[in-house]
C-alpha positions in Angstrom: 34.0 -101.7 5.2 34.9 -102.2 8.9 38.5 -102.9 9.7 38.4 -106.2 11.6 41.7 -105.5 13.4 40.3 -102.3 15.0 37.0 -103.9 16.2 38.4 -105.3 19.5 39.8 -101.9 20.4 36.5 -100.2 19.7 34.6 -102.8 21.9 37.2 -102.3 24.7 36.8 -98.5 24.5 33.0 -98.8 24.7 33.2 -101.2 27.7 35.7 -98.8 29.4 33.4 -95.8 28.9 30.4 -97.7 30.3 32.3 -98.9 33.3 33.6 -95.4 33.9 30.1 -93.9 33.8 28.8 -96.6 36.1 31.7 -96.1 38.5 31.0 -92.4 38.8 27.2 -93.0 39.1 26.2 -90.6 36.3 22.5 -90.2 35.4 21.2 -93.3 33.6 19.5 -92.7 30.2 20.4 -88.9 30.1 18.4 -86.7 27.7 20.5 -85.0 25.0 21.1 -81.3 26.0 19.7 -81.8 29.5 21.4 -80.7 32.7 21.5 -82.6 36.0 22.4 -81.7 39.6 23.8 -84.0 42.3 21.4 -84.0 45.4 21.9 -85.7 48.8 19.2 -88.2 49.5 17.3 -87.1 52.6 14.4 -88.6 54.6 12.1 -87.1 57.3 12.6 -88.2 60.9 10.4 -87.4 63.9 12.6 -86.2 66.8 11.5 -85.3 70.4 13.6 -82.5 71.6 13.8 -80.2 74.7 14.0 -76.6 73.7 15.2 -74.1 76.4 14.7 -70.4 76.2 17.8 -69.0 78.0 17.6 -66.3 80.5 18.3 -62.8 79.3 18.3 -59.2 80.3 15.3 -57.1 79.3 16.2 -53.5 78.7 14.0 -50.5 79.2 14.8 -46.9 78.2 14.4 -44.2 80.8 13.3 -41.1 78.9 15.6 -38.0 78.8 15.1 -35.0 81.0 14.9 -31.5 79.5 15.1 -27.9 80.9 13.6 -24.9 79.2 15.7 -21.9 78.4 15.0 -18.7 76.4 17.1 -17.4 73.6 16.8 -14.1 71.7 17.0 -15.0 68.0 17.7 -12.5 65.2 14.9 -12.9 62.6 15.7 -9.8 60.5 19.0 -8.1 60.2 19.4 -4.4 60.5 19.5 -2.6 57.1 19.0 0.7 55.5 16.2 2.2 53.5 16.9 4.9 50.8 14.2 7.5 50.2 14.2 9.4 46.9 13.7 13.2 47.1 12.7 14.6 43.7 14.2 17.6 42.0 12.8 21.1 42.2 12.2 22.9 38.9 11.7 26.5 37.7 10.0 27.8 34.5 11.9 29.6 31.7 10.5 31.1 28.5 12.3 30.8 25.2 11.6 32.1 21.7 12.3 29.2 19.2 12.7 29.8 15.5 10.2 27.3 13.9 10.3 28.6 10.2 13.3 30.2 8.6 13.0 33.2 6.2 13.3 32.9 2.5 14.7 35.3 -0.2 12.5 37.3 -2.7 13.7 38.7 -6.1 12.7 41.5 -8.6 12.5 40.1 -12.2 13.1 42.2 -15.4 11.7 40.4 -18.5 13.4 40.2 -21.8 12.9 42.9 -24.5 12.9 41.8 -28.3 12.2 43.4 -31.8 10.9 41.9 -35.0 13.3 41.6 -38.0 14.3 39.3 -40.9 17.0 36.8 -41.4 18.2 35.9 -45.0 18.6 32.1 -45.5 20.7 30.8 -48.4 18.7 28.2 -50.3 21.2 27.6 -53.2 24.7 29.1 -53.6 25.8 30.9 -56.8 27.6 28.7 -59.3 29.0 28.6 -63.0 29.3 25.9 -65.6 29.9 25.1 -69.3 26.8 24.5 -71.4 26.4 23.3 -75.0 25.0 25.7 -77.6 23.6 25.0 -81.0 26.2 23.8 -83.6 27.8 26.3 -86.0 25.7 26.6 -89.1 27.4 25.1 -92.2 30.0 23.0 -90.4 30.4 19.8 -92.3 33.5 18.4 -90.6 33.3 14.6 -90.3 35.4 14.9 -87.1 33.3 14.6 -84.0 33.4 17.7 -81.7 34.9 20.1 -84.3 31.6 21.8 -84.9 30.5 21.9 -81.1 29.8 25.2 -79.3 30.1 25.6 -75.5 29.6 28.6 -73.2 30.6 29.2 -69.5 27.4 30.4 -67.8 27.2 31.9 -64.2 24.1 31.5 -62.0 23.4 33.8 -59.0 22.7 32.5 -55.4 19.1 31.8 -54.3 18.0 33.2 -50.9 14.8 33.6 -48.7 14.0 36.2 -46.0 12.6 34.6 -42.7 10.9 36.8 -40.0 12.7 36.5 -36.6 12.9 38.2 -33.2 16.1 39.7 -31.8 16.8 40.4 -28.1 17.3 44.0 -27.3 17.5 43.7 -23.5 18.2 40.3 -21.9 16.1 39.3 -18.8 17.5 40.0 -15.3 16.7 39.5 -11.6 17.7 41.3 -8.4 17.4 40.0 -4.8 15.1 41.8 -2.3 14.7 41.5 1.5 14.1 38.0 3.1 10.5 37.3 4.3 8.5 34.5 6.1 10.6 34.0 9.3 8.5 32.6 12.2 9.1 32.1 16.0 7.3 30.2 18.8 7.3 30.9 22.5 8.3 27.8 24.5 7.9 27.4 28.3 10.4 24.9 29.7 11.2 23.6 33.2 14.8 23.6 34.3 16.3 22.0 37.5 16.6 24.5 40.3 17.5 21.9 42.9 18.7 18.4 41.8 17.1 15.2 43.2 18.7 13.6 46.2 18.7 10.2 48.1 18.0 10.2 51.8 19.4 7.3 53.9 17.1 5.9 56.7 18.3 3.3 59.2 16.1 0.2 59.7 16.8 -1.6 63.1 17.2 -5.3 63.5 14.3 -7.5 64.7 14.5 -10.3 67.3 12.1 -12.9 68.7 12.4 -14.8 72.0 12.4 -18.5 71.5 12.0 -21.1 74.2 14.3 -24.1 73.8 14.3 -27.5 75.5 17.9 -28.3 76.4 18.9 -31.8 77.3 19.5 -31.9 81.1 20.0 -35.7 81.3 20.2 -38.1 78.3 18.1 -41.2 78.0 19.5 -44.2 79.9 18.9 -47.9 79.7 17.8 -50.0 82.7 18.0 -53.8 82.6 15.8 -56.6 84.2 16.8 -60.2 84.3 14.2 -62.5 82.6 14.4 -66.1 83.8 14.8 -69.0 81.4 11.8 -71.0 80.1 12.0 -74.8 79.2 9.5 -76.5 77.0 9.3 -79.7 74.9 8.4 -80.0 71.2 8.0 -82.8 68.7 8.9 -81.8 65.1 10.1 -83.2 61.8 13.6 -82.8 60.5 15.4 -83.8 57.4 18.2 -86.3 58.0 20.7 -88.1 55.7 19.7 -91.7 55.0 23.0 -93.6 54.3 21.0 -96.8 53.5 18.9 -95.1 50.8 21.8 -95.2 48.2 25.3 -96.6 48.2 26.4 -93.1 47.0 24.3 -91.1 49.4 23.1 -88.8 46.5 21.1 -88.9 43.3 21.0 -87.0 40.0 18.0 -84.8 39.4 17.2 -83.0 36.1 17.2 -79.2 36.2 16.8 -76.4 33.6 20.3 -75.6 32.3 19.8 -71.9 32.4 19.3 -72.1 36.2 23.0 -73.1 36.6 24.1 -69.8 35.0 23.5 -66.4 36.6 19.9 -65.2 36.1 18.8 -61.6 36.5 16.5 -61.0 39.5 14.9 -57.7 38.4 14.6 -56.0 41.8 15.5 -52.4 42.5 16.6 -50.6 45.7 16.5 -47.0 46.7 19.8 -45.1 46.6 22.4 -46.5 49.1 19.6 -48.7 50.6 19.3 -52.5 51.1 15.6 -52.4 52.0 13.4 -54.6 49.8 10.3 -52.8 48.5 6.9 -54.6 48.2 7.4 -54.8 44.4 10.9 -56.4 45.0 9.4 -59.0 47.3 6.7 -59.8 44.8 9.4 -60.4 42.1 11.4 -62.7 44.5 8.2 -64.6 45.3 7.5 -65.2 41.6 11.0 -65.8 40.3 12.7 -67.6 43.2 10.5 -68.6 46.1 8.2 -70.7 44.0 11.2 -72.5 42.5 12.7 -73.3 45.9 9.4 -74.5 47.3 8.8 -76.7 44.3 12.4 -78.0 44.3 13.4 -78.5 47.9 16.7 -80.2 46.9 18.1 -77.0 45.3 20.7 -74.7 46.8 20.9 -71.2 45.4 23.5 -68.4 45.4 22.3 -64.8 45.5 24.8 -62.3 44.1 24.5 -58.5 44.0 26.5 -55.9 42.0 26.7 -52.1 42.0 27.9 -49.5 39.5 31.3 -47.8 39.7 30.1 -44.6 41.4 31.2 -44.2 45.1 34.2 -46.0 46.6 35.1 -49.6 46.0 34.8 -50.4 49.7 31.4 -48.8 50.0 30.1 -50.5 46.9 31.3 -53.9 48.1 29.7 -53.5 51.6 26.4 -52.2 50.0 26.2 -55.2 47.5 26.8 -57.6 50.4 23.9 -56.1 52.4 21.6 -56.2 49.4 22.4 -59.9 48.6 21.9 -60.7 52.3 18.5 -58.9 52.3 17.2 -61.3 49.6 18.5 -64.3 51.7 16.9 -63.0 54.9 13.6 -62.5 53.1 13.6 -66.1 51.7 14.4 -67.5 55.2 11.4 -65.4 56.5 9.2 -67.2 54.0 10.3 -70.7 55.2 13.4 -71.5 53.1 16.2 -73.0 55.2 19.2 -70.8 55.4 21.5 -73.8 54.6 20.0 -73.8 51.1 21.1 -70.3 50.5 24.4 -68.5 49.9 25.0 -64.9 49.2 27.8 -62.7 48.0 28.3 -59.1 47.1 30.7 -58.2 44.2 30.5 -54.4 44.5 31.8 -52.9 41.2 34.3 -55.7 40.4 32.2 -57.4 37.7 30.9 -54.5 35.5 29.0 -55.6 32.3 30.1 -52.6 30.3 32.8 -49.9 30.1 31.5 -47.7 32.9 34.5 -47.9 35.1 35.7 -45.1 37.5 36.2 -41.9 35.7 34.2 -42.9 32.5 31.2 -40.8 31.6 28.1 -43.0 31.2 24.4 -42.5 30.9 22.0 -43.5 33.8 20.8 -46.4 31.7 24.4 -47.7 31.3 25.0 -47.4 35.0 21.7 -49.3 35.7 23.0 -52.3 33.7 25.7 -52.8 36.4 23.3 -52.4 39.4 21.9 -55.9 39.2 21.0 -58.8 41.5 21.4 -62.4 40.2 20.8 -65.9 41.3 22.0 -69.4 40.2 21.5 -73.0 41.4 24.6 -74.5 43.1 25.6 -78.2 43.2 25.0 -79.8 46.6 
């Protein structure tokens, strides 16, 4: 349910907002999420104008004057060469033992005789043995009629034939035999090798040199001025076209932010390559030709290597090179601004003294553009 007491305040607020928007001349019926840029209203006028080429000095360079002199130039320094003198040998003959002698012995074999050896198979022994009962013994007591005898048995032996040593085996050493020698011829140094030192003289060539006798000089000639007349079209402000003198025009929102212009320079150079010019033509020149009301800022950045002052000056020259190229393609300089930031706006951590890869440094070496309000 709407609070009736608050309704007048809501209506007043809406009326105030509408009046405020109208007073500031904002775009009518704006699209949600769209961006707009304020542009001066300009018209073309035909103007007759006298153009004068001023007088100036034309300069010509008088070539330098040289004189020829000769100079003896060392092309090979003096040095030394060392010559090797080999050693002188003499022959000597030696007798070399190649196989040592070994010992020989006289062997006396063992002498034995045949005999017997008695082996005990069962030792002698004695024991009690029962005998037949006494005849006529009728005692009822057990054992009273028993008869025992103590019987001895002799030992049981056997004779085994064996051999017995009469003389044990012996041996006695004899003279050594088998020693061999070889005759060797060998070379021994009679005079040792030596090094002989030989001097190598220096080498020179005579060179003719052209020495500057008088440097190049500049002569000047006065060129008179030239006057001519032209009729051309110029853009002029039309104060009657709008009470505000400007109008709102829709523009892509991303163009108001910094946009990468992917161009690359040689090291320490601000010269635009053919590839870089093609990128500018495609990314920026077509936009400025299609939208003549736009003003653009060119900004250039460097990495942190080299001094701050050098990087600032280099980035200024590179940004200016883009502006100069666009002017050469027909874009008015008043529509262009440029600025070099050097290494003051790095996009990563690669500050002075920080180790970074070449790819990380390349992220900071960038050129950008954005659309400016008029």
